[in-house]
C-alpha positions as CSV (number, residue, x, y, z in Angstrom):
1,M,84.5,-12.7,57.5
2,T,85.1,-8.8,57.9
3,L,86.3,-9.7,61.4
4,V,89.1,-12.6,60.3
5,T,89.9,-10.0,57.8
6,A,90.3,-7.0,59.9
7,L,92.0,-9.2,62.5
8,L,94.5,-10.7,59.2
9,S,94.7,-6.8,58.5
10,L,95.6,-6.0,62.4
11,A,98.4,-9.0,62.6
12,A,99.8,-7.9,59.3
13,G,99.9,-4.3,59.7
14,L,101.9,-5.1,63.5
15,L,104.1,-7.7,62.1
16,L,105.1,-4.9,59.2
17,A,106.0,-2.2,61.8
18,W,107.9,-4.9,63.4
19,L,109.9,-6.2,60.4
20,A,110.9,-2.6,59.7
21,L,112.1,-1.8,63.8
22,V,114.0,-5.3,63.4
23,V,115.6,-4.1,60.2
24,V,116.2,0.1,61.9
25,L,118.0,-2.0,64.7
26,L,120.0,-4.6,62.5
27,V,121.2,-1.9,60.1
28,M,122.2,0.7,62.9
29,C,123.6,-1.6,65.1
30,P,125.0,-4.7,63.7
31,R,126.3,-6.7,66.6
32,K,126.0,-10.1,67.9
33,G,122.8,-10.4,70.4
34,A,121.4,-8.2,67.7
35,L,119.0,-10.2,67.0
36,S,117.4,-11.3,70.3
37,E,116.8,-7.7,71.1
38,A,115.0,-7.0,67.5
39,L,112.8,-10.1,68.5
40,Q,112.2,-8.1,71.5
41,L,111.1,-5.1,70.0
42,L,107.4,-5.4,69.2
43,P,106.4,-6.4,72.3
44,D,108.3,-3.3,74.3
45,T,106.8,-1.0,71.4
46,L,103.4,-2.7,72.3
47,R,103.8,-2.0,76.3
48,L,105.1,1.4,75.8
49,L,102.3,1.7,73.8
50,R,99.4,0.5,76.1
51,R,101.4,2.5,78.8
52,L,101.4,5.7,76.8
53,A,97.8,5.3,76.6
54,V,96.8,4.9,80.0
55,D,99.1,7.4,81.6
56,P,96.7,10.0,82.6
57,E,99.7,12.7,82.2
58,M,100.0,12.3,78.2
59,P,98.0,14.9,75.7
60,R,94.7,13.7,74.7
61,G,96.1,13.4,71.1
62,V,98.2,10.4,72.1
63,R,94.9,7.9,73.3
64,V,93.1,9.8,70.0
65,R,96.1,8.6,67.5
66,L,96.4,5.4,69.4
67,G,92.5,4.8,69.0
68,A,92.5,5.9,65.8
69,L,95.2,3.4,64.7
70,L,93.5,0.7,65.7
71,A,90.3,1.9,64.1
72,Y,92.0,1.8,60.7
73,L,93.5,-1.5,61.5
74,A,90.1,-3.2,62.2
75,L,88.3,-1.6,59.3
76,P,88.1,-4.2,56.4
77,F,89.3,-1.9,53.7
78,D,92.3,-0.4,53.5
79,L,93.9,2.6,51.2
80,V,95.3,0.2,49.1
81,P,93.5,-3.4,49.0
82,D,95.0,-6.1,51.1
83,F,95.0,-8.7,47.7
84,V,97.5,-6.5,46.0
85,P,100.6,-8.5,46.8
86,V,102.9,-7.0,49.1
87,L,102.0,-3.3,48.8
88,G,98.2,-4.5,50.4
89,Y,99.9,-5.0,53.7
90,A,103.1,-2.3,53.0
91,D,99.9,0.6,53.5
92,D,99.4,-1.0,57.3
93,A,103.3,-0.6,57.8
94,I,103.3,2.6,56.9
95,V,100.0,4.2,58.6
96,V,101.8,1.8,62.1
97,V,105.1,3.6,61.7
98,A,103.4,7.1,61.3
99,V,101.2,6.8,63.9
100,L,104.0,5.5,65.9
101,R,106.3,8.3,65.4
102,S,103.6,11.0,65.7
103,V,102.9,9.0,69.2
104,V,106.0,9.0,70.5
105,R,107.0,12.4,69.4
106,L,103.6,13.8,71.2
107,A,104.4,12.1,74.2
108,G,108.1,13.2,73.9
109,P,111.2,11.8,74.7
110,D,111.0,11.8,79.1
111,A,107.3,10.2,78.5
112,V,109.0,7.5,76.4
113,H,112.0,7.1,78.3
114,R,109.7,6.7,81.8
115,H,107.6,4.1,80.0
116,W,110.3,2.3,77.7
117,P,110.3,-1.7,79.4
118,G,113.1,-2.9,77.2
119,S,116.9,-2.7,76.4
120,D,119.0,0.7,75.8
121,E,119.8,-0.6,72.1
122,G,115.7,-1.3,71.8
123,F,115.3,2.2,73.2
124,A,117.7,4.1,70.7
125,A,116.4,2.1,67.4
126,L,113.0,3.2,68.4
127,S,114.2,6.1,69.0
128,R,115.8,6.5,65.8
129,L,112.6,5.6,63.7
130,A,110.6,8.4,65.5
131,G,113.3,10.8,65.2
132,L,113.7,11.4,68.9
133,P,117.1,13.0,70.1
134,Q,119.7,10.3,70.8
135,R,119.9,10.0,74.4
136,T,121.7,7.1,76.6
137,L,119.5,5.5,79.2
138,D,121.0,5.9,82.9
């Protein structure tokens, strides 16, 4: 039963982080077609994190942070228990966003740019969320 709870926590944390990224994209770039870009943001971010984790040029801290995030999401207990409505999954989303910001900042804008698989608008939303300097993709 704890494996099911851990998988549900992982899925809920990723879903809430995705929703946060979607909101950032829609608020910062309210235009036609933004919804389809927002839907692609989660898979692009997951691919980015995987690429950063396997890149041997990345600092060890990137892999440590990503491993710690996976371990936290897989554990059956949280800072706020998941049975608490809304807040139970909000702590997972906050942790996911904080680790995402930390990983992206540690990797640096050039590495994130090099590994980003998505659109320019998705990269801009990720940059805003992670506090990276705004830049355009060529």
